[in-house]
C-alpha positions in Angstrom: -55.0 5.6 -1.6 -55.0 4.6 2.0 -53.5 1.2 1.1 -50.7 2.9 -0.8 -50.1 5.3 2.1 -49.9 2.3 4.5 -47.5 0.5 2.2 -45.2 3.6 2.0 -45.3 3.9 5.8 -44.2 0.3 6.2 -41.4 0.7 3.7 -40.3 3.9 5.6 -40.3 2.1 8.9 -38.3 -0.9 7.4 -35.6 1.5 6.0 -35.3 3.2 9.4 -35.0 -0.1 11.2 -32.3 -1.3 8.8 -30.4 1.9 9.2 -30.6 1.7 13.0 -29.6 -2.0 12.8 -26.6 -1.2 10.6 -25.5 1.6 12.9 -25.9 -0.7 16.0 -23.8 -3.5 14.3 -21.1 -1.0 13.4 -21.1 0.3 16.9 -20.7 -3.2 18.3 -17.8 -3.9 16.0 -16.1 -0.6 17.0 -16.5 -1.6 20.7 -15.2 -5.2 20.2 -12.3 -5.4 22.6 -10.4 -8.0 20.6 -10.7 -6.0 17.4 -9.6 -2.8 19.2 -6.6 -4.6 20.7 -5.4 -5.9 17.3 -5.7 -2.4 15.7 -3.8 -1.0 18.7 -1.1 -3.6 18.1 -0.9 -2.6 14.4 -0.6 1.1 15.2 2.1 0.3 17.8 4.1 -1.8 15.3 3.9 1.0 12.7 5.1 3.7 15.1 7.8 1.4 16.5 9.2 0.5 13.1 9.1 4.1 11.8 11.0 5.3 14.9 13.6 2.5 14.6 14.1 2.9 10.8 14.9 6.5 11.2 18.3 5.3 12.5 19.1 3.3 9.4 20.1 3.7 5.8 19.8 0.9 3.2 20.1 0.1 -0.5 17.0 -0.3 -2.7 17.1 -2.1 -6.0 14.3 -1.5 -8.4 13.9 -3.8 -11.5 11.4 -2.5 -14.0 9.7 -4.8 -16.5 7.2 -4.2 -19.2 5.0 -7.1 -20.3 7.4 -9.5 -18.5 10.5 -8.2 -20.2 13.1 -6.6 -18.0 13.9 -3.0 -19.2 15.8 -1.3 -16.5 17.4 -1.7 -13.0 18.0 1.2 -10.6 19.8 1.4 -7.3 19.2 3.9 -4.5 20.6 4.8 -1.1 17.5 5.3 1.1 16.8 6.8 4.5 13.6 8.1 6.1 13.1 11.9 6.0 11.7 14.1 8.7 8.2 13.4 7.4 8.8 9.6 7.8 8.8 9.0 4.0 11.7 7.5 2.2 14.4 9.9 0.7 16.3 8.3 -2.2 19.7 9.1 -3.7 20.6 7.4 -6.9 23.7 5.1 -6.8 23.8 4.7 -10.6 26.2 6.4 -12.9 24.5 8.7 -15.5 23.3 6.5 -18.4 25.2 6.9 -21.6 23.1 8.4 -24.3 22.4 6.2 -27.3 20.6 7.1 -30.5 17.8 4.6 -31.3 18.2 3.0 -34.7 15.9 3.8 -37.6 14.7 7.1 -39.2 13.7 10.3 -37.5 10.0 9.3 -37.1 10.9 5.9 -35.6 13.4 7.6 -33.1 10.7 10.1 -32.2 8.2 7.3 -31.5 10.7 5.3 -29.4 11.6 8.3 -27.3 8.0 9.3 -26.8 7.2 5.8 -25.6 10.1 5.8 -23.2 8.9 9.1 -21.7 5.4 7.8 -21.4 6.5 4.7 -19.4 8.9 6.7 -17.3 6.2 9.1 -16.3 3.8 6.2 -15.6 6.4 4.5 -13.4 7.1 7.8 -11.5 3.4 8.2 -10.9 3.1 4.7 -9.5 6.2 5.2 -7.2 4.7 8.4 -5.9 1.4 6.7 -5.2 3.0 3.8 -3.3 4.9 6.2 -1.1 1.6 7.3 0.3 1.0 3.7 1.6 4.5 2.6 2.6 5.6 2.8 5.3 2.0 2.6 6.8 1.0 5.7 8.7 -0.3 5.5 12.3 -2.5 8.7 11.8 -4.1 7.3 8.6 -4.9 4.0 10.4 -6.4 6.0 13.3 -8.5 8.0 10.8 -9.7 4.8 9.1 -10.6 3.3 12.5 -12.7 6.4 13.5 -14.5 6.1 10.2 -15.3 2.4 10.6 -13.2 1.4 7.7 -11.2 -1.4 9.4 -12.0 -5.1 9.6 -10.0 -7.7 11.5 -10.0 -11.4 11.0 -7.9 -14.6 10.8 -5.2 -14.9 8.1 -6.3 -18.0 6.1 -3.7 -20.8 6.1 -1.5 -19.0 8.6 -2.0 -20.1 12.2 -1.0 -17.6 14.8 -1.4 -14.7 12.3 -4.3 -12.3 11.7 -5.1 -9.7 9.1 -6.2 -6.1 9.3 -8.1 -4.9 6.2 -8.3 -1.1 5.8 -10.6 0.5 3.2 -10.5 4.0 1.8 -7.0 4.4 3.4 -5.6 7.0 0.9 -8.2 7.0 -1.9 -11.9 6.2 -2.0 -12.3 2.6 -2.9 -8.8 1.5 -2.2 -7.9 -1.4 0.2 -4.8 -2.2 2.2 -4.4 -5.6 3.9 -1.7 -6.1 6.6 -0.9 -9.5 8.1 0.3 -9.5 11.6 2.2 -12.1 13.7 0.0 -12.6 16.8 2.9 -13.6 19.0 5.5 -11.1 18.1 3.1 -8.3 17.1 5.2 -7.6 14.0 4.0 -7.0 10.5 4.5 -10.0 8.2 3.1 -8.9 4.8 1.1 -6.2 3.2 -1.0 -5.9 0.0 -2.5 -2.9 -1.6 -5.2 -2.4 -4.2 -5.3 1.2 -5.4 -5.3 3.3 -8.6 -3.9 6.4 -10.2 -6.3 9.1 -11.4 -9.1 6.7 -12.4 -10.1 3.4 -10.7 -9.7 1.7 -14.0 -6.0 2.5 -13.9 -5.3 -0.1 -11.1 -2.1 -0.4 -9.2 -1.5 -3.4 -6.9 1.3 -4.2 -4.4 2.4 -7.3 -2.6 5.1 -6.7 0.1 7.0 -9.0 2.5 8.5 -7.9 5.9 11.7 -9.3 7.3 13.6 -8.4 10.5 16.7 -6.3 10.1 19.5 -8.1 12.1 19.4 -6.5 15.6 16.7 -4.1 14.4 13.0 -3.7 13.4 11.0 -5.4 10.7 11.0 -3.7 7.3 9.8 -4.3 3.8 12.4 -6.7 2.4 10.7 -7.1 -1.0 7.7 -5.8 -2.9 6.1 -6.3 -6.3 4.3 -3.3 -7.8 2.0 -3.8 -10.8 0.7 -1.1 -13.0 -2.1 -3.1 -14.6 -3.1 -1.0 -17.6 0.4 -0.8 -19.1 1.6 -4.2 -17.7 4.5 -2.5 -15.9 6.0 -4.3 -13.0 8.5 -2.9 -10.4 10.2 -5.5 -8.3 11.9 -3.9 -5.2 14.5 -5.5 -3.0 15.9 -3.8 0.1 19.3 -4.8 1.6 22.6 -3.6 3.1 21.1 -2.0 6.2 23.4 0.2 8.2 22.9 2.3 11.3 23.5 6.0 10.8 
């Protein structure tokens, strides 16, 4: 009995030591001046871009494909609203209604499938708006919770990446690549999900400078994995308001 008690005591001490060690390591990382500087650069870039983009409007072209086959293209006039999120106005004429071929049952199945995919695409778009553009307050929150890692960007000299976990949802991940010289965002990738982690959504986005203005997402590819739905987004025709 004494031997078992001694073993339990040693295990308890080891667990405590590991917990203290982990807390100490996290504390050191949080106090790392280089890491803190890079996170500060990211937050500054996010705030700077959001303020500058509020003075612009642009055209967004969304190309929707299912299992690699293009199904629809949409065009929007976009500007940032008071909350810093994109507000979109459709530039497309109302689609002419067309009756699907086949009997009543087949038409019903086709229409139901269209509604299902439209709802799925709308859910994905709403989810991504929670990530893009990046939000300074959410980055600050992630920093306070110890959910940010900073490191080199492989194969990209002069660049570094900031990896943020649990940014919007538990278990998600957003990776931003920064230009170390200009302090501008270069690219962004997101791994998230809809209602269930099994319903994965991924995003790859590239930033480009607006002539005479800030960096902005020039293109992005959004993948709804479970239904093999892809939304390719291109932004262009920037104009000052």
